[in-house]
N, CA, C and O atoms as a GROMACS GRO file, in nm:
protein
  576
    1MET      N    1   2.088   0.797  -3.740
    1MET     CA    2   2.010   0.908  -3.689
    1MET      C    3   1.870   0.862  -3.645
    1MET      O    4   1.818   0.907  -3.543
    2ILE      N    5   1.812   0.772  -3.723
    2ILE     CA    6   1.679   0.722  -3.689
    2ILE      C    7   1.684   0.646  -3.556
    2ILE      O    8   1.594   0.661  -3.473
    3LYS      N    9   1.789   0.566  -3.536
    3LYS     CA   10   1.802   0.492  -3.410
    3LYS      C   11   1.812   0.589  -3.292
    3LYS      O   12   1.751   0.566  -3.188
    4PHE      N   13   1.890   0.697  -3.309
    4PHE     CA   14   1.905   0.795  -3.203
    4PHE      C   15   1.772   0.862  -3.171
    4PHE      O   16   1.737   0.878  -3.054
    5ALA      N   17   1.697   0.901  -3.276
    5ALA     CA   18   1.567   0.966  -3.255
    5ALA      C   19   1.470   0.872  -3.185
    5ALA      O   20   1.394   0.914  -3.098
    6SER      N   21   1.474   0.745  -3.224
    6SER     CA   22   1.386   0.646  -3.161
    6SER      C   23   1.422   0.628  -3.014
    6SER      O   24   1.334   0.622  -2.928
    7LEU      N   25   1.552   0.619  -2.985
    7LEU     CA   26   1.597   0.606  -2.847
    7LEU      C   27   1.558   0.728  -2.765
    7LEU      O   28   1.512   0.715  -2.652
    8ALA      N   29   1.578   0.846  -2.822
    8ALA     CA   30   1.544   0.970  -2.751
    8ALA      C   31   1.394   0.976  -2.722
    8ALA      O   32   1.354   1.015  -2.613
    9ALA      N   33   1.312   0.936  -2.818
    9ALA     CA   34   1.166   0.937  -2.798
    9ALA      C   35   1.127   0.838  -2.689
    9ALA      O   36   1.041   0.868  -2.606
   10THR      N   37   1.189   0.721  -2.690
   10THR     CA   38   1.160   0.621  -2.588
   10THR      C   39   1.196   0.672  -2.449
   10THR      O   40   1.119   0.656  -2.355
   11LEU      N   41   1.312   0.733  -2.437
   11LEU     CA   42   1.355   0.788  -2.308
   11LEU      C   43   1.263   0.900  -2.262
   11LEU      O   44   1.231   0.910  -2.144
   12LEU      N   45   1.220   0.984  -2.356
   12LEU     CA   46   1.131   1.096  -2.322
   12LEU      C   47   0.997   1.044  -2.273
   12LEU      O   48   0.944   1.092  -2.172
   13ILE      N   49   0.941   0.947  -2.343
   13ILE     CA   50   0.812   0.890  -2.302
   13ILE      C   51   0.825   0.825  -2.164
   13ILE      O   52   0.738   0.842  -2.080
   14GLY      N   53   0.933   0.751  -2.141
   14GLY     CA   54   0.956   0.690  -2.010
   14GLY      C   55   0.969   0.794  -1.902
   14GLY      O   56   0.918   0.776  -1.791
   15SER      N   57   1.036   0.905  -1.931
   15SER     CA   58   1.052   1.012  -1.833
   15SER      C   59   0.920   1.078  -1.801
   15SER      O   60   0.893   1.113  -1.686
   16ILE      N   61   0.836   1.096  -1.904
   16ILE     CA   62   0.706   1.159  -1.882
   16ILE      C   63   0.619   1.070  -1.793
   16ILE      O   64   0.557   1.119  -1.699
   17SER      N   65   0.614   0.940  -1.823
   17SER     CA   66   0.530   0.852  -1.741
   17SER      C   67   0.585   0.841  -1.599
   17SER      O   68   0.508   0.836  -1.503
   18ASP      N   69   0.718   0.837  -1.583
   18ASP     CA   70   0.776   0.834  -1.449
   18ASP      C   71   0.749   0.963  -1.374
   18ASP      O   72   0.731   0.961  -1.252
   19ALA      N   73   0.744   1.075  -1.447
   19ALA     CA   74   0.722   1.205  -1.383
   19ALA      C   75   0.581   1.213  -1.324
   19ALA      O   76   0.558   1.289  -1.230
   20ASN      N   77   0.488   1.136  -1.378
   20ASN     CA   78   0.351   1.138  -1.329
   20ASN      C   79   0.333   1.049  -1.206
   20ASN      O   80   0.235   1.064  -1.132
   21ALA      N   81   0.426   0.958  -1.183
   21ALA     CA   82   0.416   0.869  -1.068
   21ALA      C   83   0.438   0.948  -0.939
   21ALA      O   84   0.516   1.043  -0.935
   22VAL      N   85   0.367   0.908  -0.836
   22VAL     CA   86   0.372   0.976  -0.707
   22VAL      C   87   0.431   0.881  -0.603
   22VAL      O   88   0.411   0.760  -0.611
   23GLU      N   89   0.503   0.937  -0.506
   23GLU     CA   90   0.549   0.856  -0.393
   23GLU      C   91   0.485   0.911  -0.266
   23GLU      O   92   0.494   1.030  -0.237
   24ILE      N   93   0.420   0.822  -0.192
   24ILE     CA   94   0.353   0.856  -0.068
   24ILE      C   95   0.429   0.789   0.047
   24ILE      O   96   0.471   0.674   0.035
   25ALA      N   97   0.447   0.860   0.156
   25ALA     CA   98   0.512   0.802   0.274
   25ALA      C   99   0.405   0.758   0.374
   25ALA      O  100   0.314   0.834   0.405
   26ILE      N  101   0.418   0.637   0.422
   26ILE     CA  102   0.334   0.587   0.530
   26ILE      C  103   0.427   0.554   0.646
   26ILE      O  104   0.520   0.474   0.632
   27LYS      N  105   0.401   0.616   0.760
   27LYS     CA  106   0.483   0.593   0.879
   27LYS      C  107   0.428   0.475   0.959
   27LYS      O  108   0.307   0.453   0.963
   28THR      N  109   0.517   0.401   1.021
   28THR     CA  110   0.477   0.296   1.114
   28THR      C  111   0.506   0.349   1.254
   28THR      O  112   0.620   0.384   1.287
   29LEU      N  113   0.401   0.354   1.335
   29LEU     CA  114   0.411   0.421   1.465
   29LEU      C  115   0.365   0.332   1.580
   29LEU      O  116   0.274   0.250   1.565
   30ASN      N  117   0.429   0.351   1.694
   30ASN     CA  118   0.382   0.285   1.816
   30ASN      C  119   0.254   0.350   1.867
   30ASN      O  120   0.169   0.283   1.927
   31SER      N  121   0.240   0.480   1.844
   31SER     CA  122   0.122   0.556   1.885
   31SER      C  123   0.100   0.667   1.783
   31SER      O  124   0.194   0.736   1.744
   32GLY      N  125  -0.026   0.683   1.741
   32GLY     CA  126  -0.055   0.784   1.640
   32GLY      C  127  -0.201   0.818   1.636
   32GLY      O  128  -0.274   0.793   1.732
   33PRO      N  129  -0.247   0.877   1.524
   33PRO     CA  130  -0.385   0.924   1.512
   33PRO      C  131  -0.491   0.818   1.538
   33PRO      O  132  -0.600   0.849   1.588
   34GLY      N  133  -0.462   0.692   1.504
   34GLY     CA  134  -0.561   0.587   1.522
   34GLY      C  135  -0.545   0.507   1.649
   34GLY      O  136  -0.614   0.407   1.668
   35GLY      N  137  -0.454   0.549   1.737
   35GLY     CA  138  -0.432   0.476   1.862
   35GLY      C  139  -0.293   0.417   1.868
   35GLY      O  140  -0.196   0.474   1.818
   36MET      N  141  -0.284   0.301   1.931
   36MET     CA  142  -0.156   0.231   1.947
   36MET      C  143  -0.130   0.143   1.825
   36MET      O  144  -0.223   0.083   1.771
   37MET      N  145  -0.005   0.134   1.784
   37MET     CA  146   0.039   0.048   1.674
   37MET      C  147  -0.042   0.076   1.547
   37MET      O  148  -0.140   0.007   1.517
   38VAL      N  149   0.000   0.180   1.474
   38VAL     CA  150  -0.076   0.224   1.357
   38VAL      C  151   0.016   0.256   1.238
   38VAL      O  152   0.135   0.285   1.253
   39PHE      N  153  -0.045   0.249   1.121
   39PHE     CA  154   0.013   0.307   1.001
   39PHE      C  155  -0.045   0.448   0.991
   39PHE      O  156  -0.163   0.469   1.019
   40ASP      N  157   0.037   0.544   0.951
   40ASP     CA  158  -0.010   0.682   0.938
   40ASP      C  159   0.036   0.739   0.804
   40ASP      O  160   0.154   0.764   0.784
   41PRO      N  161  -0.058   0.760   0.712
   41PRO     CA  162  -0.202   0.736   0.722
   41PRO      C  163  -0.235   0.587   0.708
   41PRO      O  164  -0.159   0.509   0.651
   42ALA      N  165  -0.351   0.549   0.762
   42ALA     CA  166  -0.394   0.410   0.757
   42ALA      C  167  -0.463   0.377   0.625
   42ALA      O  168  -0.472   0.260   0.586
   43TYR      N  169  -0.511   0.480   0.555
   43TYR     CA  170  -0.576   0.462   0.424
   43TYR      C  171  -0.515   0.561   0.327
   43TYR      O  172  -0.501   0.679   0.358
   44VAL      N  173  -0.479   0.513   0.210
   44VAL     CA  174  -0.435   0.601   0.103
   44VAL      C  175  -0.498   0.556  -0.028
   44VAL      O  176  -0.523   0.438  -0.050
   45LYS      N  177  -0.524   0.654  -0.113
   45LYS     CA  178  -0.571   0.626  -0.249
   45LYS      C  179  -0.465   0.678  -0.343
   45LYS      O  180  -0.429   0.795  -0.340
   46ILE      N  181  -0.415   0.589  -0.428
   46ILE     CA  182  -0.311   0.624  -0.523
   46ILE      C  183  -0.353   0.576  -0.662
   46ILE      O  184  -0.459   0.516  -0.679
   47GLN      N  185  -0.269   0.603  -0.759
   47GLN     CA  186  -0.295   0.560  -0.896
   47GLN      C  187  -0.197   0.450  -0.934
   47GLN      O  188  -0.089   0.439  -0.875
   48PRO      N  189  -0.233   0.366  -1.033
   48PRO     CA  190  -0.140   0.262  -1.077
   48PRO      C  191  -0.005   0.323  -1.114
   48PRO      O  192   0.003   0.425  -1.182
   49GLY      N  193   0.101   0.258  -1.067
   49GLY     CA  194   0.237   0.306  -1.092
   49GLY      C  195   0.293   0.390  -0.980
   49GLY      O  196   0.413   0.419  -0.978
   50ASP      N  197   0.208   0.431  -0.885
   50ASP     CA  198   0.255   0.509  -0.771
   50ASP      C  199   0.328   0.418  -0.672
   50ASP      O  200   0.310   0.296  -0.672
   51THR      N  201   0.408   0.480  -0.588
   51THR     CA  202   0.492   0.407  -0.492
   51THR      C  203   0.461   0.452  -0.350
   51THR      O  204   0.436   0.570  -0.325
   52ILE      N  205   0.463   0.358  -0.259
   52ILE     CA  206   0.451   0.389  -0.117
   52ILE      C  207   0.584   0.359  -0.050
   52ILE      O  208   0.642   0.252  -0.069
   53ARG      N  209   0.631   0.455   0.027
   53ARG     CA  210   0.753   0.439   0.108
   53ARG      C  211   0.707   0.411   0.251
   53ARG      O  212   0.646   0.497   0.316
   54PHE      N  213   0.736   0.292   0.299
   54PHE     CA  214   0.702   0.255   0.436
   54PHE      C  215   0.818   0.300   0.525
   54PHE      O  216   0.930   0.250   0.513
   55VAL      N  217   0.789   0.394   0.614
   55VAL     CA  218   0.891   0.458   0.697
   55VAL      C  219   0.876   0.410   0.842
   55VAL      O  220   0.777   0.442   0.908
   56PRO      N  221   0.973   0.333   0.891
   56PRO     CA  222   0.966   0.283   1.030
   56PRO      C  223   1.003   0.394   1.128
   56PRO      O  224   1.112   0.393   1.187
   57THR      N  225   0.911   0.489   1.146
   57THR     CA  226   0.935   0.601   1.237
   57THR      C  227   0.968   0.549   1.376
   57THR      O  228   1.061   0.595   1.441
   58ASP      N  229   0.890   0.453   1.420
   58ASP     CA  230   0.921   0.380   1.543
   58ASP      C  231   0.968   0.241   1.499
   58ASP      O  232   0.904   0.178   1.415
   59LYS      N  233   1.076   0.195   1.553
   59LYS     CA  234   1.137   0.068   1.511
   59LYS      C  235   1.051  -0.052   1.552
   59LYS      O  236   0.962  -0.041   1.637
   60GLY      N  237   1.080  -0.165   1.490
   60GLY     CA  238   1.010  -0.288   1.525
   60GLY      C  239   0.888  -0.315   1.440
   60GLY      O  240   0.809  -0.404   1.472
   61HIS      N  241   0.871  -0.239   1.330
   61HIS     CA  242   0.754  -0.257   1.243
   61HIS      C  243   0.796  -0.298   1.103
   61HIS      O  244   0.909  -0.274   1.060
   62ASN      N  245   0.703  -0.361   1.032
   62ASN     CA  246   0.720  -0.387   0.890
   62ASN      C  247   0.586  -0.363   0.822
   62ASN      O  248   0.489  -0.322   0.886
   63ALA      N  249   0.581  -0.388   0.693
   63ALA     CA  250   0.457  -0.380   0.617
   63ALA      C  251   0.455  -0.499   0.523
   63ALA      O  252   0.552  -0.526   0.452
   64GLU      N  253   0.343  -0.570   0.524
   64GLU     CA  254   0.330  -0.682   0.431
   64GLU      C  255   0.186  -0.699   0.388
   64GLU      O  256   0.093  -0.658   0.457
   65LEU      N  257   0.171  -0.759   0.273
   65LEU     CA  258   0.040  -0.781   0.215
   65LEU      C  259  -0.035  -0.888   0.295
   65LEU      O  260   0.022  -0.991   0.331
   66ILE      N  261  -0.162  -0.862   0.321
   66ILE     CA  262  -0.247  -0.961   0.388
   66ILE      C  263  -0.300  -1.057   0.283
   66ILE      O  264  -0.358  -1.014   0.182
   67LYS      N  265  -0.282  -1.185   0.305
   67LYS     CA  266  -0.326  -1.287   0.210
   67LYS      C  267  -0.476  -1.270   0.180
   67LYS      O  268  -0.558  -1.260   0.271
   68GLY      N  269  -0.508  -1.268   0.051
   68GLY     CA  270  -0.647  -1.254   0.007
   68GLY      C  271  -0.694  -1.111  -0.007
   68GLY      O  272  -0.806  -1.087  -0.052
   69MET      N  273  -0.610  -1.015   0.032
   69MET     CA  274  -0.650  -0.874   0.025
   69MET      C  275  -0.569  -0.797  -0.078
   69MET      O  276  -0.507  -0.695  -0.048
   70ALA      N  277  -0.571  -0.849  -0.201
   70ALA     CA  278  -0.503  -0.784  -0.312
   70ALA      C  279  -0.571  -0.829  -0.441
   70ALA      O  280  -0.638  -0.933  -0.443
   71PRO      N  281  -0.554  -0.753  -0.548
   71PRO     CA  282  -0.609  -0.797  -0.676
   71PRO      C  283  -0.549  -0.932  -0.718
   71PRO      O  284  -0.436  -0.964  -0.681
   72ASP      N  285  -0.624  -1.007  -0.796
   72ASP     CA  286  -0.575  -1.136  -0.846
   72ASP      C  287  -0.444  -1.118  -0.920
   72ASP      O  288  -0.426  -1.023  -0.996
   73GLY      N  289  -0.352  -1.210  -0.897
   73GLY     CA  290  -0.226  -1.211  -0.969
   73GLY      C  291  -0.116  -1.125  -0.911
   73GLY      O  292  -0.005  -1.124  -0.964
   74VAL      N  293  -0.144  -1.054  -0.802
   74VAL     CA  294  -0.042  -0.968  -0.741
   74VAL      C  295   0.047  -1.053  -0.650
   74VAL      O  296  -0.001  -1.129  -0.567
   75ALA      N  297   0.178  -1.038  -0.669
   75ALA     CA  298   0.273  -1.111  -0.584
   75ALA      C  299   0.277  -1.048  -0.446
   75ALA      O  300   0.276  -0.926  -0.434
   76PRO      N  301   0.282  -1.129  -0.341
   76PRO     CA  302   0.290  -1.073  -0.206
   76PRO      C  303   0.422  -1.000  -0.183
   76PRO      O  304   0.523  -1.031  -0.245
   77PHE      N  305   0.418  -0.903  -0.094
   77PHE     CA  306   0.541  -0.835  -0.055
   77PHE      C  307   0.550  -0.831   0.096
   77PHE      O  308   0.449  -0.842   0.166
   78LYS      N  309   0.672  -0.816   0.145
   78LYS     CA  310   0.697  -0.811   0.289
   78LYS      C  311   0.824  -0.729   0.309
   78LYS      O  312   0.931  -0.768   0.263
   79THR      N  313   0.812  -0.616   0.379
   79THR     CA  314   0.931  -0.536   0.406
   79THR      C  315   1.003  -0.591   0.528
   79THR      O  316   0.944  -0.664   0.609
   80VAL      N  317   1.129  -0.557   0.540
   80VAL     CA  318   1.211  -0.601   0.653
   80VAL      C  319   1.176  -0.517   0.776
   80VAL      O  320   1.163  -0.395   0.766
   81VAL      N  321   1.162  -0.581   0.890
   81VAL     CA  322   1.131  -0.510   1.015
   81VAL      C  323   1.237  -0.403   1.040
   81VAL      O  324   1.357  -0.430   1.038
   82GLY      N  325   1.189  -0.280   1.065
   82GLY     CA  326   1.278  -0.169   1.099
   82GLY      C  327   1.350  -0.105   0.982
   82GLY      O  328   1.431  -0.015   1.002
   83LYS      N  329   1.322  -0.150   0.859
   83LYS     CA  330   1.392  -0.096   0.742
   83LYS      C  331   1.295  -0.018   0.654
   83LYS      O  332   1.186  -0.066   0.624
   84GLU      N  333   1.336   0.102   0.613
   84GLU     CA  334   1.255   0.182   0.521
   84GLU      C  335   1.264   0.119   0.382
   84GLU      O  336   1.373   0.095   0.330
   85GLU      N  337   1.148   0.094   0.322
   85GLU     CA  338   1.143   0.032   0.190
   85GLU      C  339   1.028   0.090   0.110
   85GLU      O  340   0.933   0.146   0.166
   86THR      N  341   1.038   0.075  -0.022
   86THR     CA  342   0.932   0.123  -0.111
   86THR      C  343   0.868   0.005  -0.183
   86THR      O  344   0.932  -0.096  -0.211
   87VAL      N  345   0.738   0.022  -0.212
   87VAL     CA  346   0.662  -0.076  -0.289
   87VAL      C  347   0.585   0.002  -0.394
   87VAL      O  348   0.516   0.099  -0.363
   88THR      N  349   0.595  -0.041  -0.520
   88THR     CA  350   0.520   0.021  -0.629
   88THR      C  351   0.396  -0.063  -0.655
   88THR      O  352   0.403  -0.186  -0.664
   89PHE      N  353   0.283   0.004  -0.666
   89PHE     CA  354   0.153  -0.061  -0.687
   89PHE      C  355   0.108  -0.036  -0.831
   89PHE      O  356   0.069   0.075  -0.866
   90ASP      N  357   0.115  -0.140  -0.914
   90ASP     CA  358   0.083  -0.125  -1.055
   90ASP      C  359  -0.059  -0.166  -1.092
   90ASP      O  360  -0.116  -0.113  -1.188
   91LYS      N  361  -0.117  -0.257  -1.017
   91LYS     CA  362  -0.248  -0.311  -1.053
   91LYS      C  363  -0.359  -0.245  -0.971
   91LYS      O  364  -0.349  -0.238  -0.849
   92PRO      N  365  -0.465  -0.196  -1.037
   92PRO     CA  366  -0.577  -0.135  -0.964
   92PRO      C  367  -0.643  -0.235  -0.869
   92PRO      O  368  -0.649  -0.355  -0.896
   93GLY      N  369  -0.693  -0.182  -0.757
   93GLY     CA  370  -0.764  -0.265  -0.660
   93GLY      C  371  -0.730  -0.224  -0.518
   93GLY      O  372  -0.662  -0.125  -0.495
   94LEU      N  373  -0.779  -0.303  -0.424
   94LEU     CA  374  -0.752  -0.281  -0.282
   94LEU      C  375  -0.642  -0.374  -0.234
   94LEU      O  376  -0.634  -0.490  -0.274
   95TYR      N  377  -0.558  -0.320  -0.146
   95TYR     CA  378  -0.447  -0.395  -0.087
   95TYR      C  379  -0.455  -0.379   0.064
   95TYR      O  380  -0.444  -0.268   0.116
   96GLY      N  381  -0.474  -0.489   0.135
   96GLY     CA  382  -0.470  -0.488   0.281
   96GLY      C  383  -0.326  -0.506   0.327
   96GLY      O  384  -0.257  -0.597   0.281
   97ILE      N  385  -0.283  -0.419   0.418
   97ILE     CA  386  -0.146  -0.420   0.466
   97ILE      C  387  -0.148  -0.446   0.617
   97ILE      O  388  -0.237  -0.398   0.688
   98LYS      N  389  -0.049  -0.520   0.665
   98LYS     CA  390  -0.036  -0.542   0.809
   98LYS      C  391   0.109  -0.528   0.851
   98LYS      O  392   0.201  -0.544   0.770
   99CYS      N  393   0.128  -0.500   0.978
   99CYS     CA  394   0.259  -0.511   1.041
   99CYS      C  395   0.257  -0.647   1.110
   99CYS      O  396   0.180  -0.668   1.204
  100ALA      N  397   0.339  -0.739   1.063
  100ALA     CA  398   0.335  -0.876   1.117
  100ALA      C  399   0.357  -0.881   1.268
  100ALA      O  400   0.283  -0.952   1.337
  101PRO      N  401   0.457  -0.809   1.322
  101PRO     CA  402   0.476  -0.818   1.467
  101PRO      C  403   0.359  -0.762   1.549
  101PRO      O  404   0.341  -0.800   1.664
  102HIS      N  405   0.281  -0.672   1.491
  102HIS     CA  406   0.175  -0.605   1.567
  102HIS      C  407   0.035  -0.624   1.507
  102HIS      O  408  -0.058  -0.550   1.542
  103TYR      N  409   0.021  -0.720   1.419
  103TYR     CA  410  -0.110  -0.748   1.360
  103TYR      C  411  -0.212  -0.786   1.468
  103TYR      O  412  -0.328  -0.745   1.462
  104ILE      N  413  -0.169  -0.862   1.566
  104ILE     CA  414  -0.258  -0.904   1.675
  104ILE      C  415  -0.314  -0.784   1.750
  104ILE      O  416  -0.418  -0.792   1.814
  105MET      N  417  -0.242  -0.670   1.742
  105MET     CA  418  -0.286  -0.547   1.807
  105MET      C  419  -0.365  -0.458   1.710
  105MET      O  420  -0.398  -0.344   1.743
  106GLY      N  421  -0.395  -0.511   1.591
  106GLY     CA  422  -0.477  -0.438   1.495
  106GLY      C  423  -0.400  -0.343   1.406
  106GLY      O  424  -0.460  -0.250   1.351
  107MET      N  425  -0.270  -0.363   1.389
  107MET     CA  426  -0.192  -0.272   1.305
  107MET      C  427  -0.209  -0.310   1.158
  107MET      O  428  -0.138  -0.396   1.105
  108VAL      N  429  -0.307  -0.243   1.095
  108VAL     CA  430  -0.341  -0.269   0.955
  108VAL      C  431  -0.362  -0.137   0.881
  108VAL      O  432  -0.383  -0.032   0.941
  109GLY      N  433  -0.355  -0.146   0.750
  109GLY     CA  434  -0.381  -0.031   0.665
  109GLY      C  435  -0.443  -0.077   0.535
  109GLY      O  436  -0.446  -0.196   0.504
  110LEU      N  437  -0.495   0.019   0.459
  110LEU     CA  438  -0.561  -0.012   0.333
  110LEU      C  439  -0.513   0.082   0.225
  110LEU      O  440  -0.515   0.204   0.242
  111VAL      N  441  -0.471   0.025   0.113
  111VAL     CA  442  -0.426   0.102  -0.003
  111VAL      C  443  -0.526   0.079  -0.115
  111VAL      O  444  -0.552  -0.036  -0.153
  112GLN      N  445  -0.582   0.187  -0.168
  112GLN     CA  446  -0.670   0.179  -0.284
  112GLN      C  447  -0.592   0.230  -0.404
  112GLN      O  448  -0.542   0.343  -0.404
  113VAL      N  449  -0.582   0.146  -0.506
  113VAL     CA  450  -0.513   0.184  -0.629
  113VAL      C  451  -0.617   0.201  -0.738
  113VAL      O  452  -0.684   0.105  -0.776
  114GLY      N  453  -0.631   0.324  -0.788
  114GLY     CA  454  -0.730   0.352  -0.891
  114GLY      C  455  -0.869   0.371  -0.832
  114GLY      O  456  -0.886   0.379  -0.710
  115ASP      N  457  -0.967   0.379  -0.922
  115ASP     CA  458  -1.106   0.403  -0.883
  115ASP      C  459  -1.187   0.273  -0.884
  115ASP      O  460  -1.156   0.180  -0.957
  116LYS      N  461  -1.289   0.270  -0.802
  116LYS     CA  462  -1.386   0.160  -0.796
  116LYS      C  463  -1.320   0.022  -0.802
  116LYS      O  464  -1.334  -0.049  -0.901
  117PRO      N  465  -1.250  -0.015  -0.697
  117PRO     CA  466  -1.180  -0.145  -0.696
  117PRO      C  467  -1.279  -0.261  -0.707
  117PRO      O  468  -1.383  -0.262  -0.642
  118ASP      N  469  -1.245  -0.358  -0.791
  118ASP     CA  470  -1.336  -0.470  -0.810
  118ASP      C  471  -1.317  -0.582  -0.707
  118ASP      O  472  -1.389  -0.682  -0.711
  119ASN      N  473  -1.222  -0.565  -0.615
  119ASN     CA  474  -1.201  -0.668  -0.512
  119ASN      C  475  -1.245  -0.622  -0.372
  119ASN      O  476  -1.199  -0.676  -0.272
  120LEU      N  477  -1.333  -0.521  -0.366
  120LEU     CA  478  -1.378  -0.469  -0.236
  120LEU      C  479  -1.445  -0.578  -0.152
  120LEU      O  480  -1.408  -0.598  -0.037
  121GLU      N  481  -1.541  -0.647  -0.209
  121GLU     CA  482  -1.614  -0.749  -0.131
  121GLU      C  483  -1.523  -0.865  -0.092
  121GLU      O  484  -1.536  -0.920   0.017
  122THR      N  485  -1.432  -0.901  -0.180
  122THR     CA  486  -1.336  -1.008  -0.148
  122THR      C  487  -1.248  -0.966  -0.032
  122THR      O  488  -1.224  -1.045   0.060
  123ALA      N  489  -1.199  -0.842  -0.035
  123ALA     CA  490  -1.113  -0.792   0.073
  123ALA      C  491  -1.189  -0.786   0.205
  123ALA      O  492  -1.135  -0.821   0.310
  124LYS      N  493  -1.314  -0.742   0.200
  124LYS     CA  494  -1.395  -0.735   0.323
  124LYS      C  495  -1.420  -0.873   0.383
  124LYS      O  496  -1.433  -0.887   0.505
  125ALA      N  497  -1.425  -0.976   0.298
  125ALA     CA  498  -1.458  -1.111   0.344
  125ALA      C  499  -1.339  -1.184   0.408
  125ALA      O  500  -1.358  -1.291   0.467
  126VAL      N  501  -1.219  -1.129   0.396
  126VAL     CA  502  -1.102  -1.195   0.455
  126VAL      C  503  -1.114  -1.193   0.607
  126VAL      O  504  -1.139  -1.089   0.667
  127GLN      N  505  -1.096  -1.309   0.668
  127GLN     CA  506  -1.106  -1.324   0.813
  127GLN      C  507  -0.991  -1.248   0.881
  127GLN      O  508  -0.874  -1.267   0.847
  128GLN      N  509  -1.026  -1.162   0.977
  128GLN     CA  510  -0.927  -1.084   1.052
  128GLN      C  511  -0.944  -1.110   1.201
  128GLN      O  512  -1.049  -1.158   1.244
  129ASN      N  513  -0.841  -1.080   1.279
  129ASN     CA  514  -0.861  -1.084   1.423
  129ASN      C  515  -0.951  -0.967   1.463
  129ASN      O  516  -0.976  -0.877   1.382
  130LYS      N  517  -1.000  -0.968   1.585
  130LYS     CA  518  -1.100  -0.871   1.630
  130LYS      C  519  -1.052  -0.726   1.616
  130LYS      O  520  -1.126  -0.642   1.564
  131LEU      N  521  -0.931  -0.696   1.659
  131LEU     CA  522  -0.881  -0.558   1.652
  131LEU      C  523  -0.858  -0.513   1.508
  131LEU      O  524  -0.888  -0.399   1.472
  132ALA      N  525  -0.803  -0.602   1.426
  132ALA     CA  526  -0.780  -0.568   1.285
  132ALA      C  527  -0.914  -0.543   1.215
  132ALA      O  528  -0.927  -0.447   1.139
  133ALA      N  529  -1.013  -0.628   1.240
  133ALA     CA  530  -1.144  -0.611   1.178
  133ALA      C  531  -1.205  -0.477   1.217
  133ALA      O  532  -1.265  -0.409   1.134
  134LYS      N  533  -1.191  -0.440   1.344
  134LYS     CA  534  -1.246  -0.313   1.392
  134LYS      C  535  -1.177  -0.195   1.322
  134LYS      O  536  -1.243  -0.097   1.287
  135ARG      N  537  -1.047  -0.203   1.302
  135ARG     CA  538  -0.975  -0.094   1.236
  135ARG      C  539  -1.004  -0.088   1.087
  135ARG      O  540  -1.001   0.020   1.027
  136PHE      N  541  -1.033  -0.202   1.026
  136PHE     CA  542  -1.063  -0.202   0.883
  136PHE      C  543  -1.199  -0.138   0.852
  136PHE      O  544  -1.216  -0.081   0.745
  137GLU      N  545  -1.295  -0.147   0.945
  137GLU     CA  546  -1.430  -0.095   0.918
  137GLU      C  547  -1.430   0.048   0.865
  137GLU      O  548  -1.485   0.071   0.757
  138PRO      N  549  -1.371   0.145   0.935
  138PRO     CA  550  -1.373   0.282   0.881
  138PRO      C  551  -1.286   0.299   0.756
  138PRO      O  552  -1.310   0.389   0.676
  139LEU      N  553  -1.187   0.214   0.739
  139LEU     CA  554  -1.103   0.223   0.619
  139LEU      C  555  -1.182   0.181   0.496
  139LEU      O  556  -1.172   0.244   0.391
  140PHE      N  557  -1.261   0.074   0.509
  140PHE     CA  558  -1.344   0.030   0.397
  140PHE      C  559  -1.447   0.136   0.359
  140PHE      O  560  -1.484   0.148   0.242
  141GLU      N  561  -1.494   0.213   0.456
  141GLU     CA  562  -1.592   0.318   0.428
  141GLU      C  563  -1.533   0.430   0.342
  141GLU      O  564  -1.608   0.503   0.277
  142LYS      N  565  -1.402   0.444   0.340
  142LYS     CA  566  -1.337   0.548   0.260
  142LYS      C  567  -1.320   0.510   0.114
  142LYS      O  568  -1.292   0.595   0.030
  143VAL      N  569  -1.338   0.382   0.083
  143VAL     CA  570  -1.318   0.335  -0.054
  143VAL      C  571  -1.421   0.399  -0.146
  143VAL      O  572  -1.541   0.401  -0.117
  144GLN      N  573  -1.372   0.450  -0.257
  144GLN     CA  574  -1.460   0.519  -0.355
  144GLN      C  575  -1.470   0.439  -0.482
  144GLN      O  576  -1.539   0.480  -0.575
   0.00000   0.00000   0.00000
């Protein structure tokens, strides 16, 4: 009986923490609110444990982590071009995202996990191409 009660409590606690997790959809678009080749929304603020679903609304896009634009110790991720995939963000901080096929056209996004990310200055210092740098400017201004 004690084993059953312990198992039930463990499952309940897991269900409660999972119930608090949020899933946000980010669309990959050829044309959208920010111009040509964009993530929509381009900036999101989520909490640790939340998930982002990258939705290839227009085909030919992916989402991947930009080297140097994530908290220390985070493994890089890369979604398959044209495939809807989810990524769970467990560690607080800023995550720079790009569409590899359209990065040269400035297709970038910014994910803030938690409050007051400690890697803001590090993320800002990462060298970007001209269009990506221009698109990141207003995104960095949204960081709280």
